[in-house]
FIMARRO-821999 format. One record per atom (N, C-alpha, C, CB): residue in one letter; atom name; x, y, z; residue number from 0. Coordinates in Angstrom, 1 decimal. Glycine has a CB too. Example, Ala and Ser with C-alpha at 12.3 -4.5 7.8 and 13.67 -1.06 7.14 Angstrom:
A; N; 13.2; -5.7; 7.8; 0
A; CA; 12.3; -4.5; 7.8; 0
A; C; 13.2; -3.3; 7.8; 0
A; CB; 11.3; -4.5; 9.0; 0
S; N; 12.8; -2.2; 7.1; 1
S; CA; 13.7; -1.1; 7.1; 1
S; C; 12.9; 0.0; 7.9; 1
S; CB; 14.1; -0.6; 5.7; 1
//
This chain:
M; N; -21.7; 63.4; -47.2; 0
M; CA; -21.3; 62.6; -46.1; 0
M; C; -21.3; 61.1; -46.5; 0
M; CB; -22.1; 62.8; -44.9; 0
R; N; -22.4; 60.7; -47.1; 1
R; CA; -22.5; 59.3; -47.5; 1
R; C; -21.4; 58.9; -48.6; 1
R; CB; -23.9; 59.0; -48.1; 1
I; N; -21.2; 59.9; -49.5; 2
I; CA; -20.2; 59.6; -50.6; 2
I; C; -18.8; 59.5; -49.9; 2
I; CB; -20.2; 60.8; -51.6; 2
N; N; -18.6; 60.3; -48.9; 3
N; CA; -17.3; 60.3; -48.2; 3
N; C; -17.1; 58.9; -47.5; 3
N; CB; -17.2; 61.4; -47.2; 3
N; N; -18.2; 58.4; -46.9; 4
N; CA; -18.1; 57.1; -46.3; 4
N; C; -17.9; 56.0; -47.3; 4
N; CB; -19.4; 56.8; -45.5; 4
I; N; -18.5; 56.1; -48.4; 5
I; CA; -18.4; 55.1; -49.5; 5
I; C; -16.9; 55.1; -50.0; 5
I; CB; -19.3; 55.4; -50.7; 5
I; N; -16.4; 56.3; -50.2; 6
I; CA; -15.0; 56.4; -50.7; 6
I; C; -14.0; 55.9; -49.7; 6
I; CB; -14.7; 57.9; -51.0; 6
N; N; -14.3; 56.2; -48.4; 7
N; CA; -13.4; 55.6; -47.3; 7
N; C; -13.5; 54.1; -47.3; 7
N; CB; -13.8; 56.2; -46.0; 7
D; N; -14.7; 53.6; -47.4; 8
D; CA; -14.9; 52.1; -47.5; 8
D; C; -14.1; 51.5; -48.6; 8
D; CB; -16.4; 51.7; -47.5; 8
I; N; -14.2; 52.1; -49.8; 9
I; CA; -13.5; 51.6; -51.0; 9
I; C; -12.0; 51.7; -50.7; 9
I; CB; -13.9; 52.5; -52.2; 9
G; N; -11.5; 52.8; -50.1; 10
G; CA; -10.1; 52.9; -49.8; 10
G; C; -9.7; 51.8; -48.9; 10
G; CB; -9.8; 54.2; -49.2; 10
V; N; -10.5; 51.5; -47.9; 11
V; CA; -10.1; 50.4; -46.9; 11
V; C; -10.1; 49.0; -47.7; 11
V; CB; -11.2; 50.3; -45.8; 11
M; N; -11.1; 48.8; -48.6; 12
M; CA; -11.1; 47.6; -49.3; 12
M; C; -9.9; 47.4; -50.3; 12
M; CB; -12.4; 47.5; -50.2; 12
V; N; -9.5; 48.5; -50.9; 13
V; CA; -8.4; 48.5; -51.8; 13
V; C; -7.1; 48.3; -51.1; 13
V; CB; -8.3; 49.9; -52.6; 13
D; N; -7.0; 48.9; -49.9; 14
D; CA; -5.8; 48.7; -49.1; 14
D; C; -5.7; 47.2; -48.6; 14
D; CB; -5.8; 49.6; -47.8; 14
G; N; -6.8; 46.7; -48.2; 15
G; CA; -6.8; 45.2; -47.8; 15
G; C; -6.5; 44.3; -49.0; 15
G; CB; -8.2; 44.9; -47.3; 15
Q; N; -7.0; 44.6; -50.2; 16
Q; CA; -6.6; 43.8; -51.3; 16
Q; C; -5.1; 44.0; -51.7; 16
Q; CB; -7.5; 44.2; -52.5; 16
G; N; -4.6; 45.2; -51.5; 17
G; CA; -3.1; 45.3; -51.7; 17
G; C; -2.3; 44.5; -50.8; 17
G; CB; -2.8; 46.8; -51.5; 17
E; N; -2.7; 44.4; -49.5; 18
E; CA; -2.1; 43.5; -48.6; 18
E; C; -2.2; 42.0; -49.0; 18
E; CB; -2.6; 43.7; -47.1; 18
Q; N; -3.4; 41.6; -49.5; 19
Q; CA; -3.6; 40.3; -49.9; 19
Q; C; -2.7; 40.0; -51.1; 19
Q; CB; -5.0; 40.0; -50.3; 19
L; N; -2.6; 41.0; -52.0; 20
L; CA; -1.7; 40.8; -53.2; 20
L; C; -0.2; 40.6; -52.8; 20
L; CB; -1.8; 41.9; -54.2; 20
N; N; 0.2; 41.4; -51.8; 21
N; CA; 1.6; 41.2; -51.3; 21
N; C; 1.8; 39.8; -50.7; 21
N; CB; 1.8; 42.3; -50.2; 21
I; N; 0.8; 39.3; -50.0; 22
I; CA; 0.9; 38.0; -49.4; 22
I; C; 1.0; 37.0; -50.5; 22
I; CB; -0.3; 37.7; -48.5; 22
I; N; 0.1; 37.1; -51.5; 23
I; CA; 0.1; 36.2; -52.6; 23
I; C; 1.5; 36.2; -53.4; 23
I; CB; -1.0; 36.5; -53.6; 23
S; N; 2.0; 37.4; -53.6; 24
S; CA; 3.3; 37.6; -54.3; 24
S; C; 4.4; 36.9; -53.5; 24
S; CB; 3.6; 39.1; -54.5; 24
E; N; 4.4; 37.1; -52.2; 25
E; CA; 5.4; 36.4; -51.3; 25
E; C; 5.3; 34.9; -51.4; 25
E; CB; 5.3; 36.9; -49.9; 25
D; N; 4.1; 34.4; -51.3; 26
D; CA; 3.9; 33.0; -51.4; 26
D; C; 4.3; 32.4; -52.7; 26
D; CB; 2.4; 32.7; -51.1; 26
T; N; 4.1; 33.2; -53.8; 27
T; CA; 4.5; 32.7; -55.1; 27
T; C; 6.0; 32.6; -55.2; 27
T; CB; 3.9; 33.7; -56.2; 27
L; N; 6.7; 33.6; -54.7; 28
L; CA; 8.1; 33.6; -54.7; 28
L; C; 8.7; 32.4; -53.9; 28
L; CB; 8.7; 34.9; -54.1; 28
K; N; 8.1; 32.2; -52.7; 29
K; CA; 8.5; 31.0; -51.9; 29
K; C; 8.2; 29.7; -52.6; 29
K; CB; 7.7; 31.0; -50.5; 29
T; N; 7.1; 29.6; -53.3; 30
T; CA; 6.8; 28.4; -54.0; 30
T; C; 7.8; 28.2; -55.1; 30
T; CB; 5.4; 28.5; -54.6; 30
N; N; 8.1; 29.2; -55.8; 31
N; CA; 9.1; 29.1; -56.9; 31
N; C; 10.5; 28.7; -56.4; 31
N; CB; 9.3; 30.5; -57.6; 31
K; N; 10.9; 29.2; -55.3; 32
K; CA; 12.1; 28.8; -54.6; 32
K; C; 12.1; 27.3; -54.3; 32
K; CB; 12.5; 29.7; -53.4; 32
N; N; 11.0; 26.9; -53.7; 33
N; CA; 10.8; 25.5; -53.3; 33
N; C; 10.8; 24.6; -54.5; 33
N; CB; 9.5; 25.3; -52.5; 33
V; N; 10.2; 25.0; -55.6; 34
V; CA; 10.3; 24.2; -56.8; 34
V; C; 11.7; 24.0; -57.4; 34
V; CB; 9.3; 24.8; -57.9; 34
V; N; 12.4; 25.1; -57.3; 35
V; CA; 13.8; 25.1; -57.8; 35
V; C; 14.6; 24.1; -56.9; 35
V; CB; 14.4; 26.5; -57.8; 35
E; N; 14.5; 24.2; -55.6; 36
E; CA; 15.2; 23.3; -54.7; 36
E; C; 14.8; 21.9; -54.9; 36
E; CB; 14.9; 23.8; -53.3; 36
A; N; 13.5; 21.6; -55.1; 37
A; CA; 13.0; 20.3; -55.3; 37
A; C; 13.6; 19.7; -56.6; 37
A; CB; 11.5; 20.3; -55.4; 37
N; N; 13.7; 20.5; -57.6; 38
N; CA; 14.3; 20.0; -58.9; 38
N; C; 15.7; 19.6; -58.7; 38
N; CB; 14.1; 21.1; -60.0; 38
A; N; 16.5; 20.4; -57.9; 39
A; CA; 17.9; 20.1; -57.7; 39
A; C; 18.0; 18.8; -56.9; 39
A; CB; 18.5; 21.3; -56.9; 39
Q; N; 17.1; 18.7; -55.9; 40
Q; CA; 17.1; 17.4; -55.1; 40
Q; C; 16.7; 16.2; -55.9; 40
Q; CB; 16.2; 17.6; -53.9; 40
M; N; 15.8; 16.4; -56.8; 41
M; CA; 15.4; 15.3; -57.7; 41
M; C; 16.6; 14.8; -58.6; 41
M; CB; 14.2; 15.6; -58.6; 41
E; N; 17.3; 15.8; -59.1; 42
E; CA; 18.5; 15.5; -59.9; 42
E; C; 19.5; 14.8; -59.1; 42
E; CB; 19.1; 16.8; -60.6; 42
E; N; 19.8; 15.2; -57.9; 43
E; CA; 20.7; 14.6; -57.0; 43
E; C; 20.3; 13.1; -56.7; 43
E; CB; 21.0; 15.4; -55.7; 43
A; N; 19.0; 13.0; -56.4; 44
A; CA; 18.5; 11.6; -56.1; 44
A; C; 18.6; 10.7; -57.3; 44
A; CB; 17.0; 11.7; -55.7; 44
N; N; 18.4; 11.2; -58.5; 45
N; CA; 18.5; 10.4; -59.7; 45
N; C; 20.0; 10.0; -59.9; 45
N; CB; 18.1; 11.3; -60.9; 45
T; N; 20.9; 10.9; -59.6; 46
T; CA; 22.3; 10.6; -59.7; 46
T; C; 22.7; 9.5; -58.7; 46
T; CB; 23.2; 11.8; -59.5; 46
L; N; 22.3; 9.7; -57.5; 47
L; CA; 22.6; 8.7; -56.4; 47
L; C; 21.9; 7.3; -56.7; 47
L; CB; 22.1; 9.2; -55.1; 47
Q; N; 20.8; 7.3; -57.3; 48
Q; CA; 20.1; 6.1; -57.7; 48
Q; C; 20.9; 5.3; -58.7; 48
Q; CB; 18.7; 6.3; -58.1; 48
K; N; 21.4; 6.1; -59.7; 49
K; CA; 22.2; 5.5; -60.8; 49
K; C; 23.5; 4.9; -60.2; 49
K; CB; 22.6; 6.5; -61.9; 49
K; N; 24.1; 5.6; -59.3; 50
K; CA; 25.4; 5.1; -58.6; 50
K; C; 25.0; 3.8; -57.9; 50
K; CB; 26.0; 6.1; -57.7; 50
S; N; 23.9; 3.8; -57.1; 51
S; CA; 23.5; 2.7; -56.3; 51
S; C; 23.3; 1.5; -57.2; 51
S; CB; 22.3; 3.0; -55.5; 51
R; N; 22.6; 1.7; -58.4; 52
R; CA; 22.3; 0.6; -59.3; 52
R; C; 23.6; 0.0; -59.8; 52
R; CB; 21.5; 1.1; -60.5; 52
K; N; 24.6; 0.9; -60.2; 53
K; CA; 25.9; 0.4; -60.7; 53
K; C; 26.6; -0.5; -59.6; 53
K; CB; 26.8; 1.5; -61.1; 53
K; N; 26.6; 0.0; -58.4; 54
K; CA; 27.2; -0.8; -57.3; 54
K; C; 26.5; -2.1; -57.1; 54
K; CB; 27.2; 0.0; -56.0; 54
T; N; 25.2; -2.2; -57.2; 55
T; CA; 24.5; -3.4; -57.0; 55
T; C; 24.9; -4.4; -58.2; 55
T; CB; 23.0; -3.1; -57.0; 55
I; N; 24.9; -3.9; -59.4; 56
I; CA; 25.3; -4.7; -60.5; 56
I; C; 26.7; -5.3; -60.3; 56
I; CB; 25.2; -4.0; -61.8; 56
W; N; 27.7; -4.5; -59.9; 57
W; CA; 29.0; -5.0; -59.7; 57
W; C; 29.1; -6.0; -58.5; 57
W; CB; 29.9; -3.8; -59.3; 57
L; N; 28.3; -5.8; -57.5; 58
L; CA; 28.3; -6.7; -56.4; 58
L; C; 27.7; -8.0; -56.8; 58
L; CB; 27.4; -6.1; -55.2; 58
V; N; 26.6; -8.0; -57.6; 59
V; CA; 26.0; -9.3; -58.0; 59
V; C; 27.0; -10.0; -59.0; 59
V; CB; 24.7; -9.0; -58.8; 59
A; N; 27.7; -9.3; -59.8; 60
A; CA; 28.7; -9.9; -60.7; 60
A; C; 29.8; -10.5; -59.9; 60
A; CB; 29.2; -8.8; -61.7; 60
L; N; 30.2; -9.8; -58.9; 61
L; CA; 31.3; -10.3; -58.0; 61
L; C; 30.9; -11.6; -57.3; 61
L; CB; 31.8; -9.3; -57.0; 61
I; N; 29.7; -11.6; -56.8; 62
I; CA; 29.1; -12.8; -56.1; 62
I; C; 29.0; -14.0; -57.1; 62
I; CB; 27.8; -12.5; -55.5; 62
I; N; 28.6; -13.7; -58.3; 63
I; CA; 28.5; -14.8; -59.3; 63
I; C; 29.9; -15.3; -59.6; 63
I; CB; 27.8; -14.2; -60.6; 63
L; N; 30.8; -14.4; -59.8; 64
L; CA; 32.2; -14.9; -60.0; 64
L; C; 32.8; -15.7; -58.9; 64
L; CB; 33.1; -13.6; -60.3; 64
I; N; 32.5; -15.3; -57.7; 65
I; CA; 33.0; -16.1; -56.5; 65
I; C; 32.4; -17.4; -56.5; 65
I; CB; 32.7; -15.3; -55.2; 65
V; N; 31.1; -17.5; -56.7; 66
V; CA; 30.4; -18.8; -56.7; 66
V; C; 30.9; -19.7; -57.9; 66
V; CB; 28.8; -18.6; -56.9; 66
A; N; 31.1; -19.1; -59.0; 67
A; CA; 31.7; -19.9; -60.2; 67
A; C; 33.0; -20.4; -59.8; 67
A; CB; 31.7; -19.0; -61.4; 67
V; N; 33.9; -19.6; -59.2; 68
V; CA; 35.2; -20.1; -58.8; 68
V; C; 35.1; -21.2; -57.8; 68
V; CB; 36.1; -18.9; -58.2; 68
V; N; 34.3; -21.1; -56.8; 69
V; CA; 34.1; -22.1; -55.8; 69
V; C; 33.6; -23.4; -56.4; 69
V; CB; 33.1; -21.6; -54.6; 69
I; N; 32.6; -23.3; -57.3; 70
I; CA; 32.1; -24.5; -57.9; 70
I; C; 33.2; -25.1; -58.8; 70
I; CB; 30.9; -24.1; -58.8; 70
G; N; 34.0; -24.3; -59.5; 71
G; CA; 35.1; -24.8; -60.3; 71
G; C; 36.1; -25.6; -59.4; 71
G; CB; 35.8; -23.7; -61.1; 71
I; N; 36.4; -25.0; -58.3; 72
I; CA; 37.4; -25.6; -57.4; 72
I; C; 36.8; -26.9; -56.9; 72
I; CB; 37.7; -24.7; -56.2; 72
V; N; 35.5; -27.0; -56.5; 73
V; CA; 34.9; -28.2; -56.0; 73
V; C; 35.0; -29.3; -57.1; 73
V; CB; 33.4; -27.9; -55.6; 73
F; N; 34.7; -28.9; -58.3; 74
F; CA; 34.7; -29.9; -59.4; 74
F; C; 36.1; -30.4; -59.7; 74
F; CB; 34.2; -29.3; -60.7; 74
I; N; 37.1; -29.5; -59.5; 75
I; CA; 38.5; -29.9; -59.7; 75
I; C; 38.9; -30.9; -58.6; 75
I; CB; 39.5; -28.7; -59.8; 75
I; N; 38.6; -30.6; -57.4; 76
I; CA; 38.9; -31.4; -56.3; 76
I; C; 38.2; -32.8; -56.4; 76
I; CB; 38.6; -30.8; -54.9; 76
R; N; 37.0; -32.8; -56.7; 77
R; CA; 36.3; -34.1; -56.9; 77
R; C; 36.8; -34.9; -58.1; 77
R; CB; 34.7; -33.8; -57.1; 77
G; N; 37.3; -34.2; -59.1; 78
G; CA; 37.8; -34.9; -60.3; 78
G; C; 39.1; -35.6; -59.9; 78
G; CB; 38.0; -33.9; -61.4; 78
K; N; 39.9; -35.1; -59.0; 79
K; CA; 41.2; -35.7; -58.6; 79
K; C; 41.0; -36.9; -57.7; 79
K; CB; 42.0; -34.7; -57.9; 79
N; N; 39.8; -37.0; -57.0; 80
N; CA; 39.6; -38.1; -56.1; 80
N; C; 39.0; -39.2; -56.9; 80
N; CB; 38.7; -37.7; -55.0; 80
//
C-alpha cells in the first residue's frame, strides 16, 4: 500500500514537471519570436536613422548655401554703393 502511494506521488510529480516543461518550452518559443522581431525592428531603426542623418546633412548644407548667397548679395550691394 505504501509503495503504491509512493508510486502515485511520483507519478503526480512527474506529471507536474511535464506541465512545467511545456510552459518553459512555450515561453522559450515566444522569447525566440520576440528576439527575431526585435532584431528586425533594430535593423529598420538603423536604416531610418541613417536616412534621417542624410536629410539633416543636406538641410544644413542647404542652409549654409543660402546664408553664403545672402552674404554674397549683401557684399555686392554694399560694394556698388
